[in-house]
LUMVOBA-190699 format. One record per atom (N, C-alpha, C, O): residue number from 1; residue in three letters; atom name; x, y, z. Coordinates in pm, whole numbers. Example, Ala and Ser with C-alpha at 12.3 -4.5 7.8 and 13.67 -1.06 7.14 Angstrom:
residues 2
{1,ALA,N,{1319,-569,780}}
{1,ALA,CA,{1230,-450,780}}
{1,ALA,C,{1320,-330,780}}
{1,ALA,O,{1424,-332,846}}
{2,SER,N,{1285,-225,708}}
{2,SER,CA,{1367,-106,714}}
{2,SER,C,{1290,3,787}}
{2,SER,O,{1341,114,804}}
***
This chain:
residues 154
{1,MET,N,{-535,10070,10906}}
{1,MET,CA,{-572,10032,10765}}
{1,MET,C,{-663,9914,10758}}
{1,MET,O,{-644,9814,10826}}
{2,GLY,N,{-763,9928,10675}}
{2,GLY,CA,{-858,9803,10679}}
{2,GLY,C,{-811,9732,10555}}
{2,GLY,O,{-724,9774,10479}}
{3,ALA,N,{-877,9621,10542}}
{3,ALA,CA,{-875,9526,10418}}
{3,ALA,C,{-1003,9456,10391}}
{3,ALA,O,{-1075,9402,10476}}
{4,GLN,N,{-1024,9463,10264}}
{4,GLN,CA,{-1146,9416,10209}}
{4,GLN,C,{-1107,9328,10087}}
{4,GLN,O,{-1021,9371,10010}}
{5,SER,N,{-1164,9211,10066}}
{5,SER,CA,{-1124,9110,9979}}
{5,SER,C,{-1246,9075,9903}}
{5,SER,O,{-1359,9064,9949}}
{6,HIS,N,{-1203,9057,9760}}
{6,HIS,CA,{-1315,9048,9645}}
{6,HIS,C,{-1261,8945,9545}}
{6,HIS,O,{-1147,8962,9502}}
{7,VAL,N,{-1334,8838,9504}}
{7,VAL,CA,{-1287,8750,9399}}
{7,VAL,C,{-1378,8752,9289}}
{7,VAL,O,{-1500,8757,9304}}
{8,LEU,N,{-1309,8749,9159}}
{8,LEU,CA,{-1381,8737,9038}}
{8,LEU,C,{-1319,8614,8963}}
{8,LEU,O,{-1200,8595,8940}}
{9,GLU,N,{-1426,8534,8929}}
{9,GLU,CA,{-1381,8436,8842}}
{9,GLU,C,{-1435,8431,8697}}
{9,GLU,O,{-1556,8447,8681}}
{10,ILE,N,{-1360,8410,8596}}
{10,ILE,CA,{-1425,8418,8455}}
{10,ILE,C,{-1362,8279,8390}}
{10,ILE,O,{-1245,8240,8391}}
{11,SER,N,{-1485,8218,8333}}
{11,SER,CA,{-1452,8103,8246}}
{11,SER,C,{-1427,8138,8108}}
{11,SER,O,{-1476,8237,8054}}
{12,SER,N,{-1346,8051,8049}}
{12,SER,CA,{-1317,8086,7895}}
{12,SER,C,{-1289,7959,7823}}
{12,SER,O,{-1227,7868,7878}}
{13,PRO,N,{-1335,7953,7698}}
{13,PRO,CA,{-1303,7834,7622}}
{13,PRO,C,{-1160,7831,7566}}
{13,PRO,O,{-1118,7732,7505}}
{14,VAL,N,{-1085,7944,7589}}
{14,VAL,CA,{-935,7963,7555}}
{14,VAL,C,{-859,7888,7663}}
{14,VAL,O,{-885,7886,7783}}
{15,SER,N,{-755,7825,7596}}
{15,SER,CA,{-660,7740,7688}}
{15,SER,C,{-593,7837,7799}}
{15,SER,O,{-568,7956,7777}}
{16,ALA,N,{-569,7771,7921}}
{16,ALA,CA,{-495,7853,8021}}
{16,ALA,C,{-370,7927,7996}}
{16,ALA,O,{-347,8039,8040}}
{17,GLU,N,{-285,7851,7917}}
{17,GLU,CA,{-164,7917,7866}}
{17,GLU,C,{-182,8041,7775}}
{17,GLU,O,{-113,8143,7782}}
{18,LYS,N,{-282,8018,7689}}
{18,LYS,CA,{-293,8129,7590}}
{18,LYS,C,{-370,8257,7644}}
{18,LYS,O,{-354,8371,7601}}
{19,ILE,N,{-458,8219,7750}}
{19,ILE,CA,{-527,8337,7814}}
{19,ILE,C,{-396,8405,7907}}
{19,ILE,O,{-382,8527,7907}}
{20,PHE,N,{-320,8334,7972}}
{20,PHE,CA,{-220,8390,8057}}
{20,PHE,C,{-141,8482,7968}}
{20,PHE,O,{-124,8600,7998}}
{21,HIS,N,{-97,8435,7872}}
{21,HIS,CA,{-19,8516,7769}}
{21,HIS,C,{-93,8638,7727}}
{21,HIS,O,{-36,8747,7732}}
{22,GLY,N,{-195,8629,7694}}
{22,GLY,CA,{-287,8742,7646}}
{22,GLY,C,{-317,8846,7751}}
{22,GLY,O,{-311,8965,7724}}
{23,ILE,N,{-353,8797,7881}}
{23,ILE,CA,{-382,8899,7976}}
{23,ILE,C,{-271,8928,8077}}
{23,ILE,O,{-282,9012,8166}}
{24,VAL,N,{-162,8851,8057}}
{24,VAL,CA,{-35,8902,8147}}
{24,VAL,C,{78,8926,8072}}
{24,VAL,O,{122,9041,8073}}
{25,LEU,N,{140,8829,7999}}
{25,LEU,CA,{271,8834,7927}}
{25,LEU,C,{255,8920,7811}}
{25,LEU,O,{346,9001,7797}}
{26,ASP,N,{163,8922,7725}}
{26,ASP,CA,{159,9009,7609}}
{26,ASP,C,{64,9125,7634}}
{26,ASP,O,{27,9187,7534}}
{27,VAL,N,{26,9157,7739}}
{27,VAL,CA,{-103,9245,7744}}
{27,VAL,C,{-71,9370,7686}}
{27,VAL,O,{-166,9433,7638}}
{28,ASP,N,{60,9425,7680}}
{28,ASP,CA,{85,9547,7634}}
{28,ASP,C,{64,9561,7478}}
{28,ASP,O,{36,9669,7426}}
{29,THR,N,{78,9459,7417}}
{29,THR,CA,{55,9462,7266}}
{29,THR,C,{-81,9404,7238}}
{29,THR,O,{-133,9440,7133}}
{30,VAL,N,{-152,9311,7322}}
{30,VAL,CA,{-275,9267,7291}}
{30,VAL,C,{-391,9361,7316}}
{30,VAL,O,{-491,9357,7244}}
{31,ILE,N,{-379,9449,7421}}
{31,ILE,CA,{-496,9542,7445}}
{31,ILE,C,{-524,9631,7345}}
{31,ILE,O,{-640,9652,7311}}
{32,PRO,N,{-417,9693,7286}}
{32,PRO,CA,{-442,9799,7172}}
{32,PRO,C,{-514,9728,7054}}
{32,PRO,O,{-588,9804,6991}}
{33,LYS,N,{-508,9611,7015}}
{33,LYS,CA,{-556,9519,6917}}
{33,LYS,C,{-696,9490,6951}}
{33,LYS,O,{-790,9515,6875}}
{34,ALA,N,{-709,9429,7083}}
{34,ALA,CA,{-819,9371,7129}}
{34,ALA,C,{-934,9477,7167}}
{34,ALA,O,{-1052,9458,7138}}
{35,ALA,N,{-888,9590,7234}}
{35,ALA,CA,{-980,9670,7287}}
{35,ALA,C,{-917,9824,7265}}
{35,ALA,O,{-878,9899,7354}}
{36,PRO,N,{-919,9849,7121}}
{36,PRO,CA,{-863,9994,7095}}
{36,PRO,C,{-944,10106,7181}}
{36,PRO,O,{-1067,10107,7189}}
{37,GLY,N,{-870,10187,7236}}
{37,GLY,CA,{-944,10299,7313}}
{37,GLY,C,{-959,10257,7449}}
{37,GLY,O,{-995,10346,7526}}
{38,ALA,N,{-943,10157,7492}}
{38,ALA,CA,{-956,10108,7649}}
{38,ALA,C,{-848,10188,7730}}
{38,ALA,O,{-876,10226,7844}}
{39,TYR,N,{-735,10212,7678}}
{39,TYR,CA,{-634,10297,7739}}
{39,TYR,C,{-608,10406,7647}}
{39,TYR,O,{-595,10383,7527}}
{40,LYS,N,{-598,10533,7699}}
{40,LYS,CA,{-563,10647,7643}}
{40,LYS,C,{-396,10645,7610}}
{40,LYS,O,{-348,10676,7501}}
{41,SER,N,{-323,10605,7720}}
{41,SER,CA,{-180,10578,7704}}
{41,SER,C,{-118,10495,7825}}
{41,SER,O,{-173,10493,7935}}
{42,VAL,N,{-15,10436,7802}}
{42,VAL,CA,{50,10344,7898}}
{42,VAL,C,{206,10373,7885}}
{42,VAL,O,{270,10365,7780}}
{43,GLU,N,{252,10405,8000}}
{43,GLU,CA,{388,10434,8017}}
{43,GLU,C,{463,10309,8100}}
{43,GLU,O,{424,10283,8214}}
{44,ILE,N,{554,10243,8047}}
{44,ILE,CA,{597,10121,8124}}
{44,ILE,C,{746,10149,8161}}
{44,ILE,O,{836,10184,8084}}
{45,LYS,N,{751,10130,8270}}
{45,LYS,CA,{901,10129,8342}}
{45,LYS,C,{934,9992,8378}}
{45,LYS,O,{880,9937,8474}}
{46,GLY,N,{1029,9930,8298}}
{46,GLY,CA,{1066,9795,8364}}
{46,GLY,C,{1049,9712,8238}}
{46,GLY,O,{997,9757,8136}}
{47,ASP,N,{1101,9572,8252}}
{47,ASP,CA,{1077,9458,8161}}
{47,ASP,C,{965,9380,8161}}
{47,ASP,O,{965,9279,8090}}
{48,GLY,N,{861,9410,8231}}
{48,GLY,CA,{745,9323,8245}}
{48,GLY,C,{744,9229,8362}}
{48,GLY,O,{641,9177,8403}}
{49,GLY,N,{859,9210,8415}}
{49,GLY,CA,{875,9127,8548}}
{49,GLY,C,{850,9195,8671}}
{49,GLY,O,{789,9302,8675}}
{50,ALA,N,{894,9138,8771}}
{50,ALA,CA,{863,9204,8897}}
{50,ALA,C,{935,9345,8920}}
{50,ALA,O,{1054,9361,8892}}
{51,GLY,N,{866,9430,8965}}
{51,GLY,CA,{919,9566,8988}}
{51,GLY,C,{870,9648,8873}}
{51,GLY,O,{878,9770,8886}}
{52,THR,N,{823,9601,8764}}
{52,THR,CA,{766,9683,8645}}
{52,THR,C,{653,9768,8703}}
{52,THR,O,{572,9722,8785}}
{53,ILE,N,{651,9896,8656}}
{53,ILE,CA,{556,9989,8682}}
{53,ILE,C,{481,10034,8542}}
{53,ILE,O,{536,10079,8442}}
{54,ARG,N,{349,10013,8561}}
{54,ARG,CA,{257,10066,8430}}
{54,ARG,C,{184,10185,8478}}
{54,ARG,O,{107,10170,8572}}
{55,ASN,N,{200,10311,8420}}
{55,ASN,CA,{141,10406,8439}}
{55,ASN,C,{29,10430,8342}}
{55,ASN,O,{60,10477,8232}}
{56,ILE,N,{-102,10404,8369}}
{56,ILE,CA,{-192,10391,8260}}
{56,ILE,C,{-297,10513,8272}}
{56,ILE,O,{-354,10541,8377}}
{57,THR,N,{-312,10577,8158}}
{57,THR,CA,{-428,10678,8162}}
{57,THR,C,{-536,10632,8079}}
{57,THR,O,{-519,10583,7968}}
{58,LEU,N,{-662,10649,8141}}
{58,LEU,CA,{-779,10584,8065}}
{58,LEU,C,{-848,10700,7997}}
{58,LEU,O,{-816,10816,8020}}
{59,PRO,N,{-936,10666,7919}}
{59,PRO,CA,{-1009,10772,7835}}
{59,PRO,C,{-1096,10869,7931}}
{59,PRO,O,{-1150,10836,8037}}
{60,ASP,N,{-1096,10984,7875}}
{60,ASP,CA,{-1173,11086,7944}}
{60,ASP,C,{-1303,11055,7963}}
{60,ASP,O,{-1354,10975,7885}}
{61,GLY,N,{-1370,11104,8054}}
{61,GLY,CA,{-1535,11090,8067}}
{61,GLY,C,{-1571,10984,8175}}
{61,GLY,O,{-1683,10986,8226}}
{62,GLY,N,{-1479,10892,8210}}
{62,GLY,CA,{-1513,10805,8299}}
{62,GLY,C,{-1490,10830,8451}}
{62,GLY,O,{-1428,10930,8486}}
{63,PRO,N,{-1531,10754,8530}}
{63,PRO,CA,{-1501,10790,8679}}
{63,PRO,C,{-1361,10783,8733}}
{63,PRO,O,{-1328,10835,8840}}
{64,VAL,N,{-1276,10713,8650}}
{64,VAL,CA,{-1124,10695,8686}}
{64,VAL,C,{-1051,10739,8560}}
{64,VAL,O,{-1095,10714,8448}}
{65,THR,N,{-948,10799,8579}}
{65,THR,CA,{-861,10835,8460}}
{65,THR,C,{-720,10783,8466}}
{65,THR,O,{-656,10768,8362}}
{66,THR,N,{-665,10751,8599}}
{66,THR,CA,{-535,10724,8618}}
{66,THR,C,{-519,10605,8708}}
{66,THR,O,{-597,10584,8801}}
{67,MET,N,{-412,10524,8679}}
{67,MET,CA,{-357,10418,8770}}
{67,MET,C,{-227,10386,8748}}
{67,MET,O,{-179,10385,8634}}
{68,SER,N,{-155,10355,8864}}
{68,SER,CA,{-15,10299,8838}}
{68,SER,C,{-22,10173,8910}}
{68,SER,O,{-57,10164,9028}}
{69,ILE,N,{18,10065,8828}}
{69,ILE,CA,{31,9932,8869}}
{69,ILE,C,{150,9875,8877}}
{69,ILE,O,{215,9875,8772}}
{70,ARG,N,{206,9820,8982}}
{70,ARG,CA,{343,9756,9013}}
{70,ARG,C,{325,9610,8998}}
{70,ARG,O,{244,9555,9072}}
{71,THR,N,{395,9536,8905}}
{71,THR,CA,{416,9399,8900}}
{71,THR,C,{498,9338,9013}}
{71,THR,O,{618,9363,9021}}
{72,ASP,N,{430,9254,9106}}
{72,ASP,CA,{496,9194,9213}}
{72,ASP,C,{569,9059,9182}}
{72,ASP,O,{680,9029,9226}}
{73,ALA,N,{494,8982,9103}}
{73,ALA,CA,{554,8841,9069}}
{73,ALA,C,{486,8794,8954}}
{73,ALA,O,{368,8822,8932}}
{74,VAL,N,{564,8714,8869}}
{74,VAL,CA,{506,8653,8741}}
{74,VAL,C,{567,8516,8743}}
{74,VAL,O,{687,8494,8729}}
{75,ASP,N,{463,8415,8762}}
{75,ASP,CA,{510,8291,8758}}
{75,ASP,C,{450,8208,8639}}
{75,ASP,O,{341,8150,8646}}
{76,LYS,N,{528,8208,8531}}
{76,LYS,CA,{481,8145,8398}}
{76,LYS,C,{452,7999,8404}}
{76,LYS,O,{381,7952,8315}}
{77,GLU,N,{492,7929,8487}}
{77,GLU,CA,{469,7786,8485}}
{77,GLU,C,{342,7765,8562}}
{77,GLU,O,{258,7687,8517}}
{78,ALA,N,{321,7830,8677}}
{78,ALA,CA,{193,7808,8754}}
{78,ALA,C,{85,7890,8698}}
{78,ALA,O,{-31,7875,8736}}
{79,LEU,N,{122,7985,8601}}
{79,LEU,CA,{19,8074,8538}}
{79,LEU,C,{-43,8174,8657}}
{79,LEU,O,{-163,8195,8673}}
{80,LYS,N,{62,8230,8735}}
{80,LYS,CA,{16,8325,8837}}
{80,LYS,C,{89,8459,8818}}
{80,LYS,O,{201,8472,8767}}
{81,TYR,N,{7,8559,8867}}
{81,TYR,CA,{55,8694,8842}}
{81,TYR,C,{5,8779,8961}}
{81,TYR,O,{-114,8775,8994}}
{82,ASP,N,{92,8854,9024}}
{82,ASP,CA,{64,8938,9147}}
{82,ASP,C,{92,9076,9099}}
{82,ASP,O,{186,9100,9023}}
{83,SER,N,{16,9160,9141}}
{83,SER,CA,{42,9314,9117}}
{83,SER,C,{-24,9389,9224}}
{83,SER,O,{-108,9337,9298}}
{84,THR,N,{18,9526,9232}}
{84,THR,CA,{-47,9614,9331}}
{84,THR,C,{-67,9753,9271}}
{84,THR,O,{26,9817,9222}}
{85,VAL,N,{-188,9793,9277}}
{85,VAL,CA,{-218,9933,9231}}
{85,VAL,C,{-170,10031,9344}}
{85,VAL,O,{-221,10033,9456}}
{86,ILE,N,{-70,10107,9305}}
{86,ILE,CA,{-4,10177,9404}}
{86,ILE,C,{-36,10340,9383}}
{86,ILE,O,{7,10420,9466}}
{87,GLY,N,{-99,10377,9291}}
{87,GLY,CA,{-128,10514,9256}}
{87,GLY,C,{-230,10553,9157}}
{87,GLY,O,{-266,10472,9072}}
{88,GLY,N,{-277,10672,9163}}
{88,GLY,CA,{-387,10713,9065}}
{88,GLY,C,{-513,10742,9114}}
{88,GLY,O,{-534,10714,9233}}
{89,ASP,N,{-606,10794,9046}}
{89,ASP,CA,{-730,10846,9106}}
{89,ASP,C,{-823,10714,9125}}
{89,ASP,O,{-926,10718,9193}}
{90,ILE,N,{-782,10607,9063}}
{90,ILE,CA,{-854,10468,9094}}
{90,ILE,C,{-854,10439,9242}}
{90,ILE,O,{-937,10360,9288}}
{91,LEU,N,{-765,10498,9319}}
{91,LEU,CA,{-759,10474,9465}}
{91,LEU,C,{-852,10561,9533}}
{91,LEU,O,{-860,10550,9656}}
{92,LEU,N,{-926,10648,9471}}
{92,LEU,CA,{-1024,10729,9521}}
{92,LEU,C,{-953,10800,9646}}
{92,LEU,O,{-830,10810,9645}}
{93,ASP,N,{-1025,10849,9752}}
{93,ASP,CA,{-957,10919,9859}}
{93,ASP,C,{-945,10821,9989}}
{93,ASP,O,{-901,10862,10096}}
{94,PHE,N,{-984,10706,9972}}
{94,PHE,CA,{-983,10631,10090}}
{94,PHE,C,{-923,10482,10076}}
{94,PHE,O,{-943,10398,10164}}
{95,ILE,N,{-859,10459,9977}}
{95,ILE,CA,{-782,10329,9928}}
{95,ILE,C,{-636,10370,9948}}
{95,ILE,O,{-597,10478,9904}}
{96,GLU,N,{-557,10291,10009}}
{96,GLU,CA,{-406,10285,10018}}
{96,GLU,C,{-351,10236,9888}}
{96,GLU,O,{-277,10303,9816}}
{97,SER,N,{-393,10111,9863}}
{97,SER,CA,{-347,10023,9749}}
{97,SER,C,{-455,9912,9723}}
{97,SER,O,{-548,9890,9800}}
{98,ILE,N,{-434,9846,9609}}
{98,ILE,CA,{-517,9737,9566}}
{98,ILE,C,{-435,9630,9532}}
{98,ILE,O,{-389,9633,9418}}
{99,GLU,N,{-402,9523,9613}}
{99,GLU,CA,{-338,9399,9578}}
{99,GLU,C,{-409,9302,9492}}
{99,GLU,O,{-526,9272,9517}}
{100,THR,N,{-344,9251,9389}}
{100,THR,CA,{-419,9161,9308}}
{100,THR,C,{-339,9030,9276}}
{100,THR,O,{-222,9035,9236}}
{101,HIS,N,{-409,8912,9295}}
{101,HIS,CA,{-354,8789,9266}}
{101,HIS,C,{-438,8731,9186}}
{101,HIS,O,{-556,8715,9217}}
{102,LEU,N,{-381,8687,9056}}
{102,LEU,CA,{-444,8632,8946}}
{102,LEU,C,{-377,8492,8927}}
{102,LEU,O,{-256,8474,8939}}
{103,GLN,N,{-467,8395,8896}}
{103,GLN,CA,{-419,8258,8868}}
{103,GLN,C,{-514,8205,8746}}
{103,GLN,O,{-637,8209,8760}}
{104,VAL,N,{-459,8159,8639}}
{104,VAL,CA,{-533,8076,8536}}
{104,VAL,C,{-519,7943,8559}}
{104,VAL,O,{-409,7891,8578}}
{105,VAL,N,{-637,7875,8559}}
{105,VAL,CA,{-639,7729,8590}}
{105,VAL,C,{-697,7652,8458}}
{105,VAL,O,{-805,7694,8414}}
{106,PRO,N,{-642,7555,8399}}
{106,PRO,CA,{-692,7488,8296}}
{106,PRO,C,{-821,7398,8340}}
{106,PRO,O,{-827,7338,8448}}
{107,THR,N,{-918,7398,8245}}
{107,THR,CA,{-1036,7310,8274}}
{107,THR,C,{-1026,7171,8177}}
{107,THR,O,{-959,7167,8074}}
{108,ALA,N,{-1093,7073,8223}}
{108,ALA,CA,{-1102,6952,8152}}
{108,ALA,C,{-1123,6961,8013}}
{108,ALA,O,{-1061,6890,7935}}
{109,ASP,N,{-1228,7065,7967}}
{109,ASP,CA,{-1269,7076,7820}}
{109,ASP,C,{-1156,7155,7737}}
{109,ASP,O,{-1181,7181,7619}}
{110,GLY,N,{-1026,7196,7795}}
{110,GLY,CA,{-933,7257,7732}}
{110,GLY,C,{-957,7399,7745}}
{110,GLY,O,{-874,7471,7691}}
{111,GLY,N,{-1049,7451,7804}}
{111,GLY,CA,{-1060,7605,7838}}
{111,GLY,C,{-1002,7626,7973}}
{111,GLY,O,{-930,7543,8029}}
{112,SER,N,{-1037,7737,8022}}
{112,SER,CA,{-962,7788,8159}}
{112,SER,C,{-1071,7865,8235}}
{112,SER,O,{-1177,7906,8187}}
{113,ILE,N,{-1023,7881,8376}}
{113,ILE,CA,{-1084,7971,8468}}
{113,ILE,C,{-979,8064,8506}}
{113,ILE,O,{-867,8027,8539}}
{114,THR,N,{-1021,8196,8499}}
{114,THR,CA,{-924,8301,8554}}
{114,THR,C,{-984,8346,8688}}
{114,THR,O,{-1097,8394,8696}}
{115,LYS,N,{-905,8330,8789}}
{115,LYS,CA,{-955,8381,8921}}
{115,LYS,C,{-870,8496,8972}}
{115,LYS,O,{-748,8482,8984}}
{116,THR,N,{-925,8600,8999}}
{116,THR,CA,{-860,8716,9047}}
{116,THR,C,{-907,8755,9178}}
{116,THR,O,{-1026,8782,9192}}
{117,THR,N,{-825,8762,9276}}
{117,THR,CA,{-840,8804,9418}}
{117,THR,C,{-800,8944,9431}}
{117,THR,O,{-680,8969,9414}}
{118,ALA,N,{-882,9039,9457}}
{118,ALA,CA,{-851,9173,9489}}
{118,ALA,C,{-843,9220,9635}}
{118,ALA,O,{-948,9210,9699}}
{119,ILE,N,{-750,9263,9690}}
{119,ILE,CA,{-752,9303,9826}}
{119,ILE,C,{-733,9438,9839}}
{119,ILE,O,{-625,9490,9813}}
{120,PHE,N,{-838,9508,9878}}
{120,PHE,CA,{-828,9653,9899}}
{120,PHE,C,{-790,9692,10025}}
{120,PHE,O,{-858,9655,10121}}
{121,HIS,N,{-686,9765,10044}}
{121,HIS,CA,{-613,9816,10169}}
{121,HIS,C,{-679,9968,10175}}
{121,HIS,O,{-645,10053,10093}}
{122,THR,N,{-761,9992,10264}}
{122,THR,CA,{-824,10105,10292}}
{122,THR,C,{-767,10183,10406}}
{122,THR,O,{-695,10132,10491}}
{123,LYS,N,{-804,10312,10404}}
{123,LYS,CA,{-748,10396,10504}}
{123,LYS,C,{-860,10395,10620}}
{123,LYS,O,{-981,10402,10601}}
{124,GLY,N,{-794,10385,10742}}
{124,GLY,CA,{-885,10370,10848}}
{124,GLY,C,{-986,10251,10840}}
{124,GLY,O,{-944,10141,10803}}
{125,GLY,N,{-1104,10268,10870}}
{125,GLY,CA,{-1212,10168,10855}}
{125,GLY,C,{-1291,10177,10742}}
{125,GLY,O,{-1402,10123,10744}}
{126,ALA,N,{-1243,10252,10618}}
{126,ALA,CA,{-1309,10269,10519}}
{126,ALA,C,{-1356,10137,10452}}
{126,ALA,O,{-1285,10037,10463}}
{127,VAL,N,{-1484,10130,10378}}
{127,VAL,CA,{-1524,10022,10298}}
{127,VAL,C,{-1545,10073,10166}}
{127,VAL,O,{-1588,10185,10136}}
{128,VAL,N,{-1505,9962,10073}}
{128,VAL,CA,{-1530,9996,9926}}
{128,VAL,C,{-1674,9979,9909}}
{128,VAL,O,{-1723,9870,9940}}
{129,PRO,N,{-1747,10074,9864}}
{129,PRO,CA,{-1902,10041,9821}}
{129,PRO,C,{-1911,9922,9712}}
{129,PRO,O,{-1836,9902,9617}}
{130,GLU,N,{-2022,9852,9753}}
{130,GLU,CA,{-2041,9739,9653}}
{130,GLU,C,{-2055,9777,9510}}
{130,GLU,O,{-2016,9704,9419}}
{131,GLU,N,{-2116,9904,9490}}
{131,GLU,CA,{-2133,9951,9347}}
{131,GLU,C,{-2005,9983,9286}}
{131,GLU,O,{-1995,9970,9164}}
{132,ASN,N,{-1906,10024,9354}}
{132,ASN,CA,{-1754,10034,9295}}
{132,ASN,C,{-1713,9889,9250}}
{132,ASN,O,{-1671,9861,9138}}
{133,ILE,N,{-1730,9807,9349}}
{133,ILE,CA,{-1679,9678,9307}}
{133,ILE,C,{-1740,9616,9194}}
{133,ILE,O,{-1669,9555,9114}}
{134,LYS,N,{-1878,9626,9178}}
{134,LYS,CA,{-1952,9577,9089}}
{134,LYS,C,{-1912,9643,8934}}
{134,LYS,O,{-1916,9583,8827}}
{135,PHE,N,{-1875,9776,8955}}
{135,PHE,CA,{-1849,9854,8832}}
{135,PHE,C,{-1700,9804,8782}}
{135,PHE,O,{-1676,9796,8662}}
{136,ALA,N,{-1614,9775,8866}}
{136,ALA,CA,{-1473,9733,8839}}
{136,ALA,C,{-1490,9585,8783}}
{136,ALA,O,{-1419,9548,8690}}
{137,ASP,N,{-1592,9496,8845}}
{137,ASP,CA,{-1584,9374,8791}}
{137,ASP,C,{-1662,9369,8642}}
{137,ASP,O,{-1635,9276,8565}}
{138,GLU,N,{-1751,9462,8608}}
{138,GLU,CA,{-1798,9478,8472}}
{138,GLU,C,{-1688,9523,8376}}
{138,GLU,O,{-1669,9470,8267}}
{139,GLN,N,{-1619,9624,8423}}
{139,GLN,CA,{-1495,9673,8339}}
{139,GLN,C,{-1402,9569,8308}}
{139,GLN,O,{-1367,9544,8192}}
{140,ASN,N,{-1356,9502,8421}}
{140,ASN,CA,{-1248,9394,8409}}
{140,ASN,C,{-1303,9284,8310}}
{140,ASN,O,{-1230,9239,8222}}
{141,THR,N,{-1430,9241,8326}}
{141,THR,CA,{-1491,9122,8262}}
{141,THR,C,{-1488,9166,8104}}
{141,THR,O,{-1444,9091,8016}}
{142,ALA,N,{-1545,9306,8079}}
{142,ALA,CA,{-1538,9350,7932}}
{142,ALA,C,{-1422,9338,7870}}
{142,ALA,O,{-1417,9293,7756}}
{143,LEU,N,{-1306,9381,7942}}
{143,LEU,CA,{-1173,9386,7885}}
{143,LEU,C,{-1127,9241,7859}}
{143,LEU,O,{-1073,9206,7754}}
{144,PHE,N,{-1152,9159,7963}}
{144,PHE,CA,{-1107,9006,7942}}
{144,PHE,C,{-1182,8950,7811}}
{144,PHE,O,{-1122,8884,7727}}
{145,LYS,N,{-1309,8979,7801}}
{145,LYS,CA,{-1383,8915,7692}}
{145,LYS,C,{-1321,8980,7566}}
{145,LYS,O,{-1306,8906,7469}}
{146,ALA,N,{-1285,9099,7556}}
{146,ALA,CA,{-1227,9142,7438}}
{146,ALA,C,{-1100,9088,7402}}
{146,ALA,O,{-1068,9057,7287}}
{147,ILE,N,{-1023,9076,7510}}
{147,ILE,CA,{-892,8997,7483}}
{147,ILE,C,{-901,8855,7437}}
{147,ILE,O,{-830,8803,7351}}
{148,GLU,N,{-1014,8789,7519}}
{148,GLU,CA,{-1052,8652,7470}}
{148,GLU,C,{-1086,8645,7322}}
{148,GLU,O,{-1026,8564,7251}}
{149,ALA,N,{-1180,8728,7272}}
{149,ALA,CA,{-1222,8719,7149}}
{149,ALA,C,{-1108,8750,7045}}
{149,ALA,O,{-1096,8696,6935}}
{150,HIS,N,{-1032,8840,7095}}
{150,HIS,CA,{-903,8859,7009}}
{150,HIS,C,{-808,8746,6986}}
{150,HIS,O,{-752,8714,6881}}
{151,LEU,N,{-798,8684,7117}}
{151,LEU,CA,{-707,8551,7106}}
{151,LEU,C,{-777,8430,7019}}
{151,LEU,O,{-710,8353,6950}}
{152,ILE,N,{-910,8423,7029}}
{152,ILE,CA,{-982,8332,6951}}
{152,ILE,C,{-972,8354,6807}}
{152,ILE,O,{-963,8258,6729}}
{153,ALA,N,{-975,8491,6763}}
{153,ALA,CA,{-969,8519,6618}}
{153,ALA,C,{-825,8508,6566}}
{153,ALA,O,{-809,8495,6444}}
{154,ASN,N,{-715,8513,6650}}
{154,ASN,CA,{-595,8510,6603}}
{154,ASN,C,{-519,8400,6639}}
{154,ASN,O,{-403,8389,6598}}
***
């Protein structure tokens, strides 16, 4: 099994606590309001804490339509969230899992920086193509910005 790491950082004028609530703790109620249509459906097994599984179906027509994400840890005080993509066509045919470590850090101006480290555990010596990572970054940034706009407006 190979491993490939990638970091995405997004700055926001929204406070670290509010962003963490929007993208982690309240994500299941915020996404339908902030980005209607981003998800076709979400089936949640668990209470949102460690061990919770979210089976997500994305809209038809995209390159990826399903993913199963397991919550590994939530630290509300440190504003950290760890999860692993454990299933779905998002893994393509060459990825075993995608481990994600997210931390939201306050900035001096009252905003925040969200840093997400993704570790792609690939089959054999497979490498995730750069265009796939770029596409994922664009999608994740667009969803983040939609949530951010919703939090600012509400």
